[in-house]
C-alpha positions as CSV (number, residue, x, y, z in Angstrom):
1,X,-44.7,14.3,32.0
2,X,-41.2,15.0,33.4
3,X,-38.7,12.2,32.6
4,X,-35.2,11.4,33.7
5,X,-33.0,12.0,30.6
6,X,-30.5,9.5,31.8
7,X,-32.9,6.8,33.0
8,X,-33.9,3.7,31.1
9,X,-35.4,4.1,27.6
10,X,-38.4,2.1,28.7
11,X,-39.7,5.3,30.4
12,X,-41.1,6.2,26.9
13,X,-44.6,5.1,26.2
14,X,-44.7,2.0,23.9
15,X,-41.1,1.0,24.6
16,X,-41.1,-2.6,25.9
17,X,-38.2,-5.1,26.3
18,X,-38.3,-6.1,22.6
19,X,-38.2,-2.6,21.2
20,X,-35.6,-1.6,23.8
21,X,-33.4,-4.4,22.5
22,X,-33.7,-3.2,18.9
23,X,-32.9,0.4,20.0
24,X,-29.8,-0.8,21.9
25,X,-28.3,-1.8,18.5
26,X,-28.2,1.9,17.7
27,X,-26.8,2.7,21.2
28,X,-30.1,4.1,22.3
29,X,-30.3,3.1,26.0
30,X,-31.6,6.3,27.5
31,X,-33.9,9.1,26.5
32,X,-30.9,11.4,26.1
33,X,-29.4,8.9,23.6
34,X,-32.5,9.1,21.5
35,X,-32.5,12.9,21.7
36,X,-28.9,12.9,20.4
37,X,-29.9,10.4,17.6
38,X,-30.5,13.2,15.1
39,X,-31.8,13.0,11.5
40,X,-29.2,12.6,8.9
41,X,-31.4,14.4,6.4
42,X,-34.9,15.9,6.1
43,X,-37.6,15.5,3.5
44,X,-39.6,18.5,2.4
45,X,-43.2,17.5,2.4
46,X,-44.5,21.0,2.7
47,X,-45.1,21.5,-1.0
48,X,-47.2,19.4,-3.4
49,X,-45.5,18.8,-6.8
50,X,-47.7,18.6,-9.9
51,X,-47.5,15.1,-11.4
52,X,-46.5,16.5,-14.8
53,X,-43.4,18.2,-13.4
54,X,-41.9,15.0,-12.0
55,X,-38.7,13.6,-13.4
56,X,-36.9,10.3,-12.7
57,X,-35.0,10.3,-9.4
58,X,-37.2,13.2,-7.9
59,X,-38.3,12.8,-4.3
60,X,-41.7,14.5,-4.1
61,X,-45.1,14.8,-2.4
62,X,-48.1,14.3,-4.8
63,X,-51.8,14.6,-4.1
64,X,-54.7,13.5,-6.2
65,X,-57.7,11.3,-6.9
66,X,-57.4,7.5,-6.9
67,X,-58.5,6.4,-10.4
68,X,-57.9,2.7,-10.2
69,X,-56.3,-0.1,-8.2
70,X,-55.4,-3.5,-9.6
71,X,-53.2,-6.5,-8.8
72,X,-50.7,-7.3,-11.6
73,X,-49.4,-10.9,-11.9
74,X,-46.0,-11.6,-13.5
75,X,-42.5,-12.4,-12.3
76,X,-43.4,-10.6,-9.1
77,X,-47.0,-9.8,-8.0
78,X,-47.6,-6.1,-7.4
79,X,-50.4,-3.7,-6.5
80,X,-50.8,-0.8,-8.9
81,X,-52.6,2.4,-7.9
82,X,-53.2,5.1,-10.5
83,X,-53.4,8.7,-9.2
84,X,-54.5,11.7,-11.1
85,X,-54.2,15.4,-10.4
86,X,-55.0,18.4,-12.6
87,X,-51.8,18.0,-14.5
88,X,-51.6,14.3,-15.2
89,X,-51.4,10.7,-13.9
90,X,-48.8,8.7,-11.9
91,X,-48.7,5.0,-10.9
92,X,-47.9,3.9,-7.4
93,X,-46.6,0.4,-7.1
94,X,-46.5,-1.9,-4.0
95,X,-44.6,-5.2,-4.3
96,X,-45.4,-6.2,-0.7
97,X,-49.0,-5.6,0.3
98,X,-51.9,-7.3,2.0
99,X,-55.5,-7.7,0.9
100,X,-56.5,-5.3,3.6
101,X,-54.2,-2.6,2.2
102,X,-55.7,-3.3,-1.3
103,X,-59.2,-3.0,0.0
104,X,-58.5,0.2,1.9
105,X,-57.0,1.9,-1.2
106,X,-59.9,0.7,-3.3
107,X,-62.4,2.4,-0.9
108,X,-60.5,5.7,-0.7
109,X,-61.2,8.6,-3.0
110,X,-58.0,10.7,-2.5
111,X,-54.4,10.1,-1.6
112,X,-51.2,12.0,-0.7
113,X,-48.1,10.0,-1.3
114,X,-44.4,10.8,-0.8
115,X,-41.5,8.9,-2.4
116,X,-38.9,8.7,-5.1
117,X,-40.0,8.5,-8.7
118,X,-38.4,6.0,-11.1
119,X,-39.2,4.5,-14.5
120,X,-40.9,1.1,-14.2
121,X,-41.1,-0.1,-17.8
122,X,-41.9,3.1,-19.8
123,X,-44.0,4.7,-17.1
124,X,-42.9,7.0,-14.2
125,X,-43.7,5.1,-11.0
126,X,-43.5,5.8,-7.3
127,X,-42.7,2.4,-5.6
128,X,-43.7,1.8,-1.9
129,X,-44.4,5.4,-1.1
130,X,-45.4,6.6,2.4
131,X,-49.1,7.7,2.0
132,X,-52.3,8.9,3.6
133,X,-55.8,8.3,2.2
134,X,-58.8,10.6,2.4
135,X,-62.5,10.4,1.5
136,X,-62.5,14.0,0.3
137,X,-59.9,16.2,-1.3
138,X,-57.3,16.8,1.5
139,X,-56.1,20.1,2.9
140,X,-52.7,21.5,2.0
141,X,-49.8,19.8,4.0
142,X,-48.4,21.4,7.1
143,X,-45.2,23.5,6.5
144,X,-42.7,21.3,8.3
145,X,-39.8,19.1,7.4
146,X,-39.9,15.3,7.9
147,X,-36.8,13.9,9.6
148,X,-35.1,10.8,8.3
149,X,-33.2,8.8,11.0
150,X,-30.6,6.1,10.9
151,X,-32.6,2.9,11.5
152,X,-31.9,-0.8,12.3
153,X,-33.8,-4.1,12.0
154,X,-36.9,-4.0,14.3
155,X,-36.9,-0.2,14.5
156,X,-38.3,1.4,11.3
157,X,-38.5,5.0,10.3
158,X,-42.2,5.5,11.3
159,X,-41.6,4.1,14.8
160,X,-38.5,6.3,15.3
161,X,-40.4,9.4,14.2
162,X,-43.2,8.7,16.7
163,X,-40.8,8.1,19.6
164,X,-38.8,11.2,18.8
165,X,-42.0,13.3,18.6
166,X,-43.1,11.9,21.9
167,X,-39.7,12.7,23.4
168,X,-39.7,16.3,22.2
169,X,-43.2,16.9,23.6
170,X,-42.1,15.9,27.1
171,X,-40.8,18.3,29.8
172,X,-37.1,18.2,30.2
173,X,-35.4,19.4,33.4
174,X,-33.9,22.8,32.7
175,X,-30.2,22.7,33.6
176,X,-27.7,25.5,32.6
177,X,-25.5,24.5,29.8
178,X,-27.6,21.6,28.4
179,X,-28.7,22.0,24.8
180,X,-32.1,20.4,25.1
181,X,-33.8,23.3,23.2
182,X,-31.4,23.1,20.3
183,X,-31.7,19.3,20.1
184,X,-35.5,19.5,20.0
185,X,-35.3,22.1,17.2
186,X,-33.1,19.7,15.1
187,X,-35.8,17.0,15.4
188,X,-38.5,19.3,14.2
189,X,-37.1,22.2,12.1
190,X,-39.5,24.4,10.1
191,X,-36.8,25.7,7.8
192,X,-33.8,23.9,6.3
193,X,-31.7,27.1,6.5
194,X,-31.8,27.0,10.3
195,X,-30.3,23.5,10.5
196,X,-26.5,24.2,9.8
197,X,-26.4,26.9,12.5
198,X,-28.1,24.6,15.1
199,X,-25.7,21.8,14.2
200,X,-22.8,24.2,14.7
201,X,-23.9,25.1,18.2
202,X,-23.9,21.5,19.2
203,X,-20.7,20.7,17.4
204,X,-18.9,23.4,19.4
205,X,-20.2,21.8,22.6
206,X,-19.2,18.3,21.6
207,X,-15.8,19.3,20.3
208,X,-15.2,21.4,23.5
209,X,-16.0,18.4,25.7
210,X,-13.6,16.2,23.6
211,X,-10.8,18.8,23.8
212,X,-11.2,19.1,27.6
213,X,-11.0,15.3,27.9
214,X,-7.8,15.2,25.8
215,X,-6.3,17.9,28.0
216,X,-7.5,16.0,31.0
217,X,-5.7,13.0,29.8
218,X,-2.5,15.1,29.4
219,X,-2.9,16.5,32.9
220,X,-3.4,13.0,34.3
221,X,-0.3,11.8,32.5
222,X,1.7,14.7,33.9
223,X,1.0,13.5,37.4
224,X,2.3,10.0,36.6
225,X,5.9,8.9,36.9
226,X,8.0,7.2,34.3
227,X,11.6,6.0,34.0
228,X,13.8,9.0,32.9
229,X,16.0,7.7,30.0
230,X,18.7,10.3,30.6
231,X,22.0,8.9,29.4
232,X,23.1,9.5,25.8
233,X,24.2,6.2,24.5
234,X,27.5,5.6,22.6
235,X,25.4,3.2,20.6
236,X,23.8,6.2,18.8
237,X,27.1,7.1,17.2
238,X,27.7,3.5,16.3
239,X,24.3,3.1,14.6
240,X,24.7,6.4,12.7
241,X,28.1,5.2,11.4
242,X,26.7,1.8,10.4
243,X,23.7,3.1,8.5
244,X,25.5,4.0,5.3
245,X,23.3,7.1,4.8
246,X,23.0,10.5,6.4
247,X,19.9,11.4,8.5
248,X,17.9,14.3,7.2
249,X,17.7,17.5,9.2
250,X,14.0,16.6,9.9
251,X,14.9,13.2,11.3
252,X,17.6,14.7,13.5
253,X,15.2,17.4,14.8
254,X,12.5,14.8,15.6
255,X,15.0,12.5,17.3
256,X,16.1,15.4,19.5
257,X,12.5,16.2,20.4
258,X,12.0,12.5,21.4
259,X,15.2,12.4,23.4
260,X,14.2,15.5,25.3
261,X,10.9,13.9,26.3
262,X,12.5,10.6,27.2
263,X,14.9,12.3,29.6
264,X,12.0,13.5,31.7
265,X,10.5,11.4,34.6
266,X,7.1,11.9,33.0
267,X,5.6,9.4,30.5
268,X,6.1,10.7,27.0
269,X,3.2,10.7,24.5
270,X,4.5,11.9,21.2
271,X,2.9,11.5,17.8
272,X,5.4,11.5,14.9
273,X,3.9,12.2,11.5
274,X,5.9,11.6,8.4
275,X,4.9,11.2,4.8
276,X,5.5,7.8,3.1
277,X,9.3,7.1,2.8
278,X,10.3,9.9,5.2
279,X,12.2,7.6,7.5
280,X,10.2,7.3,10.7
281,X,11.4,3.8,11.5
282,X,15.0,4.8,12.0
283,X,13.9,7.6,14.3
284,X,12.1,4.9,16.4
285,X,15.2,2.8,16.4
286,X,17.2,5.6,18.0
287,X,14.5,5.9,20.7
288,X,14.7,2.1,21.3
289,X,18.5,2.3,21.8
290,X,18.0,4.8,24.6
291,X,15.5,2.5,26.3
292,X,18.0,-0.4,26.1
293,X,20.9,1.7,27.3
294,X,18.8,2.5,30.4
295,X,18.4,-1.3,31.1
296,X,14.8,-1.4,29.8
297,X,12.8,-3.0,27.1
298,X,11.1,-1.4,24.0
299,X,8.0,-2.8,22.3
300,X,7.1,-2.0,18.7
301,X,3.6,-2.8,17.6
302,X,2.5,-2.9,14.0
303,X,-1.1,-3.4,12.6
304,X,-0.2,-6.3,10.2
305,X,2.0,-9.4,10.2
306,X,3.6,-8.2,7.0
307,X,4.6,-4.8,8.6
308,X,5.8,-6.5,11.8
309,X,8.0,-8.8,9.8
310,X,9.4,-5.8,7.9
311,X,10.1,-3.9,11.1
312,X,11.8,-7.0,12.6
313,X,14.0,-7.3,9.6
314,X,15.1,-3.6,9.8
315,X,15.6,-3.6,13.5
316,X,17.7,-6.7,13.5
317,X,19.8,-5.3,10.6
318,X,20.4,-2.1,12.6
319,X,20.5,-3.2,16.2
320,X,21.9,-6.7,16.4
321,X,25.4,-5.5,15.3
322,X,25.2,-3.3,18.4
323,X,24.6,-6.4,20.6
324,X,20.8,-5.7,21.0
325,X,18.5,-8.7,20.9
326,X,15.4,-8.2,18.8
327,X,12.5,-10.7,19.0
328,X,9.4,-11.0,16.7
329,X,6.1,-12.1,18.4
330,X,3.0,-12.6,16.2
331,X,-0.2,-14.6,16.5
332,X,0.6,-16.7,13.4
333,X,4.0,-18.0,14.7
334,X,4.4,-21.7,15.5
335,X,3.5,-22.5,19.1
336,X,7.1,-23.6,20.0
337,X,8.5,-20.3,18.6
338,X,5.9,-18.3,20.5
339,X,6.8,-20.0,23.8
340,X,10.5,-19.3,23.3
341,X,9.7,-15.7,22.4
342,X,7.4,-15.2,25.5
343,X,10.2,-16.6,27.7
344,X,12.7,-14.2,26.3
345,X,10.3,-11.3,26.8
346,X,9.6,-12.3,30.4
347,X,13.3,-12.7,31.4
348,X,14.5,-9.6,29.6
349,X,16.6,-11.4,27.0
350,X,14.4,-9.8,24.3
351,X,15.4,-6.2,24.5
352,X,13.3,-5.0,21.6
353,X,10.0,-6.9,21.1
354,X,8.3,-6.4,17.7
355,X,4.8,-7.8,17.1
356,X,1.2,-7.3,16.1
357,X,-1.9,-7.2,18.4
358,X,-0.4,-10.4,19.9
359,X,1.5,-8.1,22.2
360,X,-1.9,-7.2,23.9
361,X,-2.4,-10.7,25.2
362,X,-2.3,-11.3,28.9
363,X,0.3,-14.0,28.6
364,X,2.8,-11.5,27.3
365,X,4.7,-10.3,30.4
366,X,7.6,-7.9,30.1
367,X,10.5,-7.7,32.5
368,X,10.9,-4.0,32.3
369,X,9.0,-2.2,29.6
370,X,10.0,1.5,29.4
371,X,9.1,2.4,25.8
372,X,6.1,1.5,23.6
373,X,6.3,2.4,19.9
374,X,3.1,2.1,17.9
375,X,3.2,2.2,14.1
376,X,0.3,3.3,12.0
377,X,-1.4,4.2,15.3
378,X,-4.8,5.1,13.9
379,X,-5.4,1.4,13.1
380,X,-5.5,0.6,16.8
381,X,-8.3,1.6,19.2
382,X,-7.7,3.6,22.3
383,X,-8.3,0.6,24.6
384,X,-5.9,-1.5,22.7
385,X,-3.1,1.1,23.1
386,X,-4.0,1.5,26.8
387,X,-3.7,-2.3,27.3
388,X,-0.1,-2.4,26.0
389,X,0.8,0.7,28.0
390,X,-0.6,-1.1,31.2
391,X,2.1,-3.8,30.7
392,X,4.8,-1.5,31.8
393,X,3.2,0.7,34.5
394,X,3.7,4.1,32.8
395,X,6.1,3.6,29.8
396,X,6.9,6.3,27.4
397,X,4.8,6.1,24.2
398,X,5.9,7.0,20.7
399,X,3.1,6.7,18.1
400,X,3.8,7.0,14.4
401,X,1.8,7.4,11.3
402,X,2.5,7.7,7.6
403,X,-1.0,9.0,7.1
404,X,-0.7,12.8,7.1
405,X,-3.3,14.2,9.5
406,X,-4.8,17.6,8.7
407,X,-3.9,20.2,11.3
408,X,-7.6,20.5,12.2
409,X,-7.8,16.9,13.2
410,X,-4.5,17.1,15.2
411,X,-5.9,20.0,17.2
412,X,-8.8,17.9,18.4
413,X,-8.2,14.2,18.2
414,X,-4.6,14.5,19.4
415,X,-4.8,17.4,21.8
416,X,-3.3,15.2,24.5
417,X,-0.2,14.5,22.5
418,X,2.9,16.4,21.6
419,X,3.3,16.3,17.8
420,X,6.5,16.1,15.6
421,X,6.5,16.2,11.8
422,X,9.2,14.7,9.6
423,X,8.6,17.0,6.6
424,X,11.7,16.1,4.5
425,X,12.4,13.1,2.3
426,X,15.8,11.4,2.3
427,X,18.4,12.7,-0.1
428,X,18.4,11.1,-3.6
429,X,14.7,10.2,-3.6
430,X,13.2,10.9,-7.0
431,X,9.7,12.4,-7.3
432,X,7.0,10.0,-8.4
433,X,5.2,11.0,-11.6
434,X,1.5,10.1,-11.5
435,X,-0.7,9.4,-14.5
436,X,-4.5,8.7,-14.8
437,X,-5.2,6.0,-17.3
438,X,-8.6,4.9,-18.6
439,X,-9.3,1.1,-18.7
440,X,-9.6,1.6,-22.5
441,X,-5.8,2.1,-22.6
442,X,-5.0,-0.9,-20.5
443,X,-3.1,-2.7,-23.3
444,X,-0.8,0.2,-23.9
445,X,0.0,0.3,-20.2
446,X,0.8,-3.4,-20.1
447,X,3.1,-2.8,-23.1
448,X,4.9,0.0,-21.4
449,X,5.3,-2.1,-18.2
450,X,6.9,-4.8,-20.3
451,X,9.7,-2.4,-21.4
452,X,10.4,-1.3,-17.8
453,X,10.5,-4.9,-16.5
454,X,12.9,-5.8,-19.3
455,X,15.1,-2.9,-18.2
456,X,15.5,-4.8,-14.8
457,X,13.1,-2.7,-12.7
458,X,10.1,-4.2,-10.7
459,X,6.5,-3.2,-10.4
460,X,3.4,-3.5,-8.2
461,X,-0.1,-4.0,-9.7
462,X,-2.7,-3.4,-6.9
463,X,-6.3,-4.6,-7.1
464,X,-9.1,-3.8,-4.7
465,X,-10.6,-7.3,-4.8
466,X,-9.1,-10.7,-4.4
467,X,-11.6,-12.6,-6.6
468,X,-14.4,-11.6,-9.0
469,X,-17.6,-10.4,-7.3
470,X,-21.2,-10.3,-8.6
471,X,-21.9,-7.3,-6.4
472,X,-18.8,-5.1,-7.1
473,X,-17.8,-4.0,-10.6
474,X,-14.1,-4.1,-10.2
475,X,-11.1,-6.1,-11.6
476,X,-10.0,-8.8,-9.2
477,X,-6.4,-9.7,-8.4
478,X,-7.0,-13.4,-9.5
479,X,-8.3,-12.3,-12.9
480,X,-5.5,-9.7,-13.3
481,X,-2.6,-12.1,-12.4
482,X,-4.0,-14.6,-15.0
483,X,-4.3,-11.9,-17.7
484,X,-0.8,-10.5,-17.0
485,X,0.9,-13.9,-17.0
486,X,-0.5,-14.4,-20.5
487,X,0.4,-10.9,-21.7
488,X,3.9,-10.9,-20.1
489,X,5.3,-14.5,-20.5
490,X,8.9,-13.4,-20.2
491,X,8.5,-12.1,-16.6
492,X,8.1,-13.7,-13.2
493,X,4.7,-12.7,-11.8
494,X,3.2,-13.6,-8.4
495,X,0.0,-12.9,-6.4
496,X,-0.1,-11.6,-2.8
497,X,-3.4,-11.1,-0.8
498,X,-4.6,-10.9,2.8
499,X,-6.1,-14.4,2.9
500,X,-2.7,-16.0,2.6
501,X,-0.9,-17.4,5.6
502,X,1.5,-15.0,7.3
503,X,4.6,-17.0,6.6
504,X,3.6,-17.3,2.9
505,X,3.1,-13.5,2.6
506,X,6.4,-12.8,4.2
507,X,8.2,-15.3,2.0
508,X,6.7,-13.8,-1.1
509,X,7.6,-10.3,-0.1
510,X,11.2,-11.3,0.7
511,X,11.4,-13.0,-2.8
512,X,10.1,-9.8,-4.4
513,X,12.7,-7.8,-2.5
514,X,15.5,-10.2,-3.7
515,X,14.2,-9.6,-7.3
516,X,13.1,-13.2,-7.7
517,X,9.8,-11.8,-8.8
518,X,9.4,-9.0,-11.4
519,X,5.8,-8.0,-11.1
520,X,3.8,-8.4,-7.9
521,X,0.0,-8.4,-8.3
522,X,-1.5,-7.7,-4.8
523,X,-4.4,-6.4,-2.9
524,X,-4.1,-3.3,-0.7
525,X,-2.3,-5.5,1.9
526,X,0.9,-3.8,0.5
527,X,-0.4,-0.4,1.4
528,X,1.8,0.0,4.5
529,X,5.4,-0.6,5.2
530,X,6.7,-2.6,2.2
531,X,10.1,-1.3,1.1
532,X,11.5,-2.5,-2.2
533,X,13.9,0.2,-3.7
534,X,14.0,-1.5,-7.1
535,X,10.2,-1.3,-7.5
536,X,9.6,1.8,-9.7
537,X,6.1,1.2,-11.2
538,X,2.8,1.2,-9.3
539,X,-0.4,0.4,-11.1
540,X,-3.6,0.8,-9.0
541,X,-6.6,-0.9,-10.5
542,X,-10.0,0.8,-10.1
543,X,-8.3,3.7,-8.4
544,X,-11.7,5.5,-8.3
545,X,-12.8,3.1,-5.5
546,X,-10.1,4.3,-3.1
547,X,-9.7,7.4,-1.0
548,X,-6.8,9.8,-1.3
549,X,-5.1,8.7,1.9
550,X,-5.0,5.1,0.7
551,X,-4.0,6.0,-2.9
552,X,-1.1,8.1,-1.5
553,X,0.0,5.3,0.8
554,X,0.0,2.8,-2.2
555,X,1.9,5.3,-4.3
556,X,4.5,5.5,-1.6
557,X,5.5,1.9,-2.1
558,X,7.6,3.1,-5.1
559,X,10.0,6.0,-5.3
560,X,12.0,4.5,-2.4
561,X,15.3,4.2,-4.3
562,X,17.2,6.6,-6.6
563,X,15.4,5.6,-9.8
564,X,12.6,7.7,-11.3
565,X,9.2,6.1,-10.5
566,X,5.7,6.3,-11.9
567,X,2.2,5.6,-10.5
568,X,-0.7,4.7,-12.9
569,X,-4.3,5.2,-11.6
570,X,-6.4,2.9,-13.8
571,X,-10.1,4.0,-13.8
572,X,-13.4,3.0,-15.4
573,X,-15.0,5.7,-17.6
574,X,-18.0,7.5,-16.2
575,X,-16.4,8.8,-13.0
576,X,-18.4,10.7,-10.4
577,X,-17.4,14.3,-9.6
578,X,-15.7,13.3,-6.3
579,X,-13.7,10.5,-8.0
580,X,-12.5,12.9,-10.7
581,X,-11.4,15.3,-7.9
582,X,-9.5,12.6,-6.1
583,X,-7.6,11.3,-9.1
584,X,-6.8,14.9,-10.3
585,X,-5.5,15.7,-6.8
586,X,-3.3,12.7,-6.9
587,X,-1.9,13.6,-10.3
588,X,-1.2,17.2,-9.3
589,X,0.3,16.7,-5.8
590,X,2.6,14.5,-3.8
591,X,2.1,16.6,-0.6
592,X,0.5,14.1,1.8
593,X,-0.8,16.9,4.0
594,X,-2.5,18.7,1.1
595,X,-4.1,15.4,0.0
596,X,-5.2,14.7,3.6
597,X,-7.0,18.1,3.7
598,X,-8.7,17.2,0.4
599,X,-9.6,13.7,1.7
600,X,-11.1,15.3,4.8
601,X,-13.4,17.5,2.7
602,X,-14.4,14.6,0.4
603,X,-14.7,11.7,2.8
604,X,-14.6,12.9,6.4
605,X,-12.2,12.1,9.2
606,X,-13.3,8.5,9.8
607,X,-11.9,7.3,6.5
608,X,-8.6,9.2,6.9
609,X,-7.9,7.9,10.4
610,X,-9.5,4.5,10.0
611,X,-11.5,5.1,13.2
612,X,-14.6,3.3,11.9
613,X,-12.6,0.1,11.9
614,X,-10.3,0.8,14.8
615,X,-13.0,1.2,17.5
616,X,-12.4,4.8,18.3
617,X,-15.3,6.8,19.6
618,X,-16.9,8.8,16.8
619,X,-18.6,12.2,17.2
620,X,-22.3,12.2,17.4
621,X,-22.9,15.6,16.0
622,X,-19.6,17.2,15.0
623,X,-18.3,16.4,11.5
624,X,-14.8,17.7,11.1
625,X,-15.1,17.7,7.3
626,X,-17.8,20.4,7.8
627,X,-17.0,22.0,11.2
628,X,-13.2,22.4,10.8
629,X,-13.5,26.2,10.8
630,X,-14.9,26.0,14.3
631,X,-11.7,24.7,15.9
632,X,-10.2,28.1,16.9
633,X,-13.5,28.9,18.6
634,X,-13.6,25.5,20.3
635,X,-10.0,25.8,21.7
636,X,-10.7,29.3,23.0
637,X,-14.0,28.3,24.6
638,X,-12.5,25.1,26.1
639,X,-9.5,26.9,27.6
640,X,-11.9,29.5,29.1
641,X,-14.0,26.8,30.6
642,X,-11.0,25.0,32.2
643,X,-9.8,28.3,33.6
644,X,-13.3,29.1,35.0
645,X,-13.5,25.7,36.6
646,X,-11.6,27.0,39.6
647,X,-14.8,28.4,40.9
648,X,-18.0,26.4,41.7
649,X,-20.2,27.9,39.0
650,X,-17.5,27.3,36.3
651,X,-16.9,23.7,37.6
652,X,-20.6,23.0,37.4
653,X,-20.8,24.2,33.8
654,X,-17.8,22.1,32.8
655,X,-19.1,19.0,34.5
656,X,-22.5,19.4,32.8
657,X,-20.7,19.7,29.4
658,X,-18.8,16.4,30.1
659,X,-21.9,14.7,31.4
660,X,-23.7,15.5,28.2
661,X,-21.0,14.6,25.6
662,X,-18.2,12.5,27.1
663,X,-18.0,8.7,26.9
664,X,-18.9,7.2,30.2
665,X,-15.4,5.8,31.0
666,X,-13.7,9.1,30.3
667,X,-15.8,11.5,32.4
668,X,-13.5,11.2,35.4
669,X,-10.7,12.8,33.4
670,X,-12.1,16.3,33.5
671,X,-9.8,19.0,34.6
């Protein structure tokens, strides 16, 4: 049977409306989607393991005679099946079974079962294995690997395997440049050693398509027109004089790169990377001044209310003495204040508009938006960014992140952007000393903190949970604030968390900044943007639960003044190898780019960039934590494809690549 790979999934035998609905939850709408739904691991059922060789946590195939079956009654009824081979006996246990299953097992003479082995009581047991029964001793298993797929409710592993097997047996239309043969091979490999090479072939295809799309976006942008912000404003010199500190060489260099882009009649799209505390915000302020001087408006979007408030405070402090009106617009503001803000944005009175995702709303109408600044850009999805851009026709875009992005990711995910790096900290900043501390030494840490607070400095104590949980073994912020209040009665201690109302969070942070609070116990809501120069101590509870990027961001909340600062990573004994690696890396390095590279290896790009939460498209096959070394080859191949697209054969190959891998709404962007 020849099928249409891009037709409905109901072409497959046995797929009706109900099953199609379940498959849609996994994004499986067409046969090609199912072919791209690859196993995330394989089970080796090609070798039978002797029962006597099994250890707890082994995953194995066993084969033997059924000795007995019986139903055991207790807290939970279960069916026990005893299997014997030439080396020993093993119990199979089923907690969910029917009388028909019991009768069938009782009638059978032999069984082959595959599953994980665990201790149940004092006996090694295989619970709910996959199995086949036989009347006589079975033949040896076939030498093939069994795929294990991502599943969802209503679509179990067995059903998925049958559908993929059916799919691979069908005739696919042979089209140059389509990797059907490779995809088939990954569903049914005979040798695990062949899998990485097959995955690499597909990763190069997928990354090449993505790279071409990014370049296509850049080309499309180069054909658009934006307001050229050409005049150098005298306000620049005034702001520089008012700052009270000298810009670093890196800040001046990046400001010049931005000014050069803004002077062009093409929409700027520049990514500014800068480690925590490197001074990205003041660079954004200079860009905003240029927009205002050219009779336009600038919008600054932040991912949280707390960060938006912080930016509003800084921009007002810097720009209002220059006669520039700054307006804050967030979803949590009172209705009257929102209406007044919206009116100021619409009539142009608000020259710099600072807000959260509230700026996306349709009712927000700008008079003349010429510059969009997006902070912590990885926390917003592509479509969110595009909706704000649409409010000004083709405004210039400046996107900033304090999350250092490995060069490998920059080459692919931001191939449509120009990139600037602020790689220098302001003068006078002291390095932050990082210590790893076992929970067993908690009392000593509290005692040390007491001395620092008595000396007039302030501290953060960050927890990963707000309240105690039965499911997660971690110290909560509520429990911690109670314990610290008792242990440190001479100090003012407060609690900050994400469930608090926006105005309460902002008021608390302002009180902390004014040193009306000595010790702030908080959740990771303080990860981004909070600037309190007198805070010199950061304690991170259950640091083993966080990734390097987040740990580095939290550590960056201290060390923002001229006093020596310390970060303490509190951990529970019994760390995994990966957790030890993360904490050691934090202790040994303050280089955000080095830590980002380590995080990429340990956790993958989604955790670093926040793309799983932000709604960005994720790669189906490519894994940048595994396939980073392929990027030079991807760039070389992509550039060759784009050059060859000038003739019909090359254009057809490029189009086929995009048809295979590109998101549907981006395919028109090909070069």
